[in-house]
C-alpha positions in Angstrom: 29.8 98.4 92.6 32.0 97.1 89.9 31.3 93.5 90.9 27.5 94.1 90.5 28.1 95.6 87.1 30.2 92.6 86.0 27.6 90.1 87.3 24.8 92.0 85.5 26.8 92.0 82.3 27.4 88.2 82.6 23.8 87.5 83.1 22.8 89.8 80.3 25.2 88.1 77.9 24.0 84.7 78.9 20.4 85.6 78.3 21.3 87.2 75.0 23.2 84.1 73.9 20.2 81.8 74.6 17.8 84.1 72.9 19.9 84.4 69.7 20.6 80.6 69.6 16.9 79.9 70.0 16.1 82.3 67.2 18.7 80.6 65.0 17.3 77.1 65.9 20.6 76.0 67.4 19.6 75.8 71.1 19.6 72.3 72.5 18.0 72.4 76.0 19.2 68.9 76.9 22.8 69.7 76.1 22.5 73.0 78.0 21.2 71.2 81.1 23.7 68.4 81.0 26.7 70.6 80.1 27.9 68.0 77.6 30.2 69.9 75.3 31.6 66.8 73.6 28.8 66.9 71.0 29.1 70.6 70.0 28.6 70.9 66.2 29.3 74.0 64.3 26.9 74.5 61.4 27.9 76.8 58.6 24.9 76.0 56.4 22.5 78.9 55.8 
């Protein structure tokens, strides 16, 4: 039962991360599909 809860939590956190990043305009679907983490840029401009 604990494994199911952990997997559910992982999936929920992943979905929440995508939703928030899309709402902030920071989601790049091409980078998400390729898994290329070399071009990660942190933007502090608001």
